N, C-alpha and C positions, 0 to 999 in steps of 0.2 A: 904331177896333177895334170889333168887335161888342159891343153893350151887353148882350146877353143872357148869363146864366151858362153855363159849359161844364160839363156834367154827366160823370161818369166814363165813361159808356157812348158818349159823343160822340167821334168821331175827327176832329181837325182837319186838313182837306185841301182842295184846290181843288174847287170845284163848278162844273162846266160846265152852263149852263142853255140848253137849246134850245127853239126856238118852233115846235113841232109836228114836222115830219119831221126826219129826221137828215140833215142837209146843211150846206153852206156853211162858213164859217171855224170855227163852234163844233165841228162834226164833226171837222175835220182838226186842230184845236188839241188836242182830246182825244186823238186817236189818236197824235199825235206826243208828247204828254205821257206816255201810257201806255207807249209804245214806249221812252222814255228812263228813266222812273222806276218801271216796273212796273204791272201791272194793279191793285194795291190802293193807288196813289198818289193816286187822284182818283176823283170820281164824275160821272155824267152824269144830269141831271134833264130830264124831259120830261112834258108833260100829255097826251101822245098814247099810248094803251094799245098800239097796234100797233108803234110805235117802241119803246117799252119792252120789248115781247116779242122784237122783232127783236134788240136789243142783248143781252138776256139769253140767247138762243139762241146768240149768238156768244161767250158768255163775257165780255162786257163788262160793267162796273159800271154799272147803270142803276137809277134810282129814279124812280117814278111819283108826280108830284104830283097828288093827286086831293083836296086839302083838308087843313085842319089836324087832321081825324081820323086822318090817317096820321102815326103817331108817327114813323116812320122818316124820312119825308120832311121833317117839321118838324126833326127832329134834324140832318138833312143840311145844312139852311139855317143853323141855328144854329151848327153846328160849322164851317161853311166858312171856311177861311183867306183865300180870296179867291174872288169870284164871277166867271165868265167869260161874257159874252153876246155877242150879235151884231146889229149894225144898229139894232136897237130901243133907245131910250135907257133905257128900263125894260123888263124882262121883263113881258109882258102877255098878253092872251088868256086862256089857261086858268090863270093864277096868281092874280090878283087882289090885293086890298090886304093880305090876310094874309101873303102871300109877302113884300111889301115891308116890312111891320113886322117880320117876323123877320130880314130881310137888313139892317136899319138899321145903319149904322156899319161894315158889312164892306166892305173895299176891292174895287172892281169894275173889271173889264177890259172895255172896249167894243171888240170887233174890227170897228170901223166899216167898212162896204164902200162902194164906189162911187167910191173914190179922188178924182180931181180934180173930179168933178161937184159934190161937196159945196162946194168952193171957188167954183165958178161960181154955185152956188145962193146963196151968201152974198152975192155981188156984187148979186144981184138980190133980197135981202132975204127969202129963202124959208126957209133953214134957221136963221137967227137966231131966228126965231119958234118953230121946232120946239125948238130948245134951250131957250129961255126958258119955253115952256109946259110942258116936262117937267121943270123944276125940277132940272137937272143941277148942283147945288151940293153943297159939302163938308158942309154941315149935314145933308144926307140921307145920303150916303155917299161915300167918296172915290173919284173916277173916274179911270181911266187909258186911254190910247188907243194902239192900235196904228197906225203912221203909215208908209205906203209911199211917200209923195211929200210934197214941200215944200208943194205946194198944199193937201194935206189938212191939214197942220201949221197952215196959215194961219188956218184958221176956230177951231180949239181954242185957239190961242195967245192969243186974245182973252179967254178964260175961264179958263184954267188955267196954271200954271207949266210950264216945259219939262220939269221933272222928271217930269211925268205922261205924258210921250211916250215911245214906244219904236219906233225905226225898224227895220223888218224886212219880209220878204215875207210876204204873205198866206199862211196855212197852206193854203188851198184851192188856191193856185197851186204852193206848194211840193210838194204831193202828187204832182204830175207826175213829180218825179224820184225818188219812192219807190214804184214800182208794187207792191211786196211789203207795203206798209203794212197790219198787221192790222186788220180792220174796214172797209177802204176799199170793199169790194164791197157793204156794206150800202146799201139804197135806191138801187142801181144797176141799170138794166135791162140784163141780161146778154145779152137777145135783140137789143137794139140795138147792143151791142158786136159781136156776132157779124154782124149785118147790115153794120156798118162795115167789118168785116174782109173779108167776102165781096166787098163793092163794090170795095174796094182791089185785091183779087186779079183782079176782072173788068175793072179799069181804068176804073171809073165814078167820075166826080168826085163828092166828097162835100161838100156844103155845109150847114153848120148855119145855121138861122134862128132867132134868139132875140130877139123884140121885147120891149119893156117892157110894162107892163100898160097897158090901155086904160080905157074907162069902165065896164067890167064889164055892159054891156047889149047888145054887139054879137056876133053870130055870127061869130067870127074866121075860120072856114073860108070863109064867104061874103066877109067883109070884105077878105081877101087874095086873093081870086079863086083858091083852090087848085084847084078842079076845072078851070078854064080853064087853069091853069098846068101841070097835070100831063102833058098830051101834049107842050107845049113842053120840059119837062125831059126826057122820054124821047127826043124827037128829038135833044136836045142831049147826051145821054149824061151826064146830071146827076142825082144823087140828093139830094133835099132833105129834110134831117131838121129838123122843126119842133118847137121847145120853146117853148110860151107860157108867160108869167109864170103862177105858181101863183095870183095873185089872180084871174086870168081862167079858171080851170078850169071854171067853171059856163058859160062862153061858148064853149067849144070843143065845138060840136055835130058829130055825124057828117055826112060827106058822103053825097049820095045814092047814090054808087056808090064802089066800092073803088079807091083809087089805085094806081097802079103805080110811080111815081117819087117819091112823097112818103111819108115815115114820120112819124107823130105820136108825139112822145116824151111820156110822162106829165108832167103838169103839175108833179107833186110830186117827180119824179125828179131825183137828184143829176146835174147836167149836166156836172160837172167832169171825171169820168173818160172822158166821151165826146169832149171837145173835142180832145184830142191826136190823136185818130183821124180827124179831118175835114181837109179841104183848105182850107177858107175859112169865114169867118163873115159872115153877114148880120144887121144889126141896125138899130135906129132909135134910137140913143144910149143903150141899156141899158148899165149899167156893165160888162156882160160883155165889151164890146169892148176894155176896158183890160186885163182879165185875158188875152184872147186875144192881144193884142199881145205877151206875154211868150213866146208860142210862135213868134214870128217867122213868122207866116202872114198872107195878107191879110185885112183886114177891109173890108167894104163897107157904106155907109150906104144904107138905103131910105128915103126921105122926100120927100113932096111938095114942090114949090117954095115953096108957102106952107102950111106945116103948120098944122093946126087946134091952137089953144091949149087942149087938154084939160087936166084936172087932172094926168094922167099925164105930159103933155109941157109942163108950165108953164115949164121952163127950156130948152126946145128951142132957141130962138134963141141963147141963151148958150152952150149945149153945142156948137152947130154952129160958133160962133165959135172955141171951143177946138179942135174936131176938124177945123178947116179943113185941106184938103189930101187928107183920105180920099176914095176914089172914091165918089161920091153918085149914086144913081138915084131916080127918082120912083116906080118900081114893080118888083115882083119880076120881071115879064116883061121889063122894060127890061135888067136884070142878065143875065137868062138870054140875051137876044139879043146883048148884049156877049160873053158867054162863048162863045156858040156861033160868032160871027163872028170874034173875035179873042181867043182864050182866053189865049194865052201873053202877048200885049201887056197885056191887062186884068189878068192875075194879077201880072204884074211891076210894073205901076203901083200896084196895090193893096198889094203887099208893100213898096215903097219908101215908101209913105205911112204904112203901119202902123209900119214901123221907126223913122221919123222921130217918130212919136207916142210910141213907147216911150222914146226917147231924152228926149223933152220931160217925160215923166211921172215916171219912176221915178229913185229914187237908187240908189246901189251896194248898199246892204244889201237893198233890195227886189227885187234880181235874183239875190241869192245863193243857192246850193243848200244852204247850211247853216241847220239848225233854230235860230233865235235867239229864238223865241217861248217855248218850254217853259222854259229857263232863267229868263226874265223872269217868267213866271208863278210858277215855283217860288221865286224870290227875293221876290217880293212876298208870297207866302203865308208864307214863313219869317219875314219881318220882322213881318207881323201877328200871328203866333203868338208871337214874342217879347214884343211889346207886350202881348198878352192875358195871358201868363204873368206 
């Protein structure tokens, strides 16, 4: 339990801690929790003023962390019955050591993303070092993990008892079954949604391209040859929606001329409301491919025959072993050529491979349309409050 005293003006409730923009699993875990237990049942914390303003304008409970001088923010951390974060082993960036000190002893839920890639990384001794270097130990604060697959379970079972794991579908994927979820539209590019709808009406094929991050020094528009690809897409009747990783936002430089069949989605935009409106996904082993497999639509890998072993792709060979069977091409232009010459056959082959991947990856709970995460968070918070009392 939290070692700090609970003052009369502090309300004990779950605290969802975001890392910058309002997106990914923490966003949707919060929205589902508020949907089930009410707007005053939890709080969201961000160190980004724009995100704080957006949530406040939508009537959602938001707290801006801007240092220990902000008494309301400090009180929210001290009073948290449980802290919910995502991907990052410790909330970092704009939070700093003061946040960690105040959070000491508070049960924390990590909505770890990446699904089986983490298990592959463990085989190659990548993520073991990450876990150890971030001191994920109970003496710091009790950690709990959301588990969508047995492969993900295999890493953490070496460090924690099974009582710390909860099997359920990721909230960001569950959101596809709840289009009226309050707050879902925050940080979503409505113009891109409109373009996707228009393309469907005009029978233009909509392909999402979501690569993982690179070395942060490459002009990605040039790296992927988008200017040369654009006329090929137009001839094939394909619109390519490109969403680069937010780590690469500084590497997305404008093209010399405007594209006709390529649309660049903002690097910090929440991609998950857009995915169901596309016809296929192209990626280079980003974990988004495992999300997309739940949509039962084709996933294609664009990867050179001998991929460069950059920091971002350090587990590429292992990942490709796991993703064996997916349709793989060396370049985007090669995929466009396949879709132009034999679209129906290529899409059917891609779909079969993706369905097989889905069956290998997910357990039954991770494909259910029932919100199993909110009751879990609520239960852990209630148990912590009883212990503190």
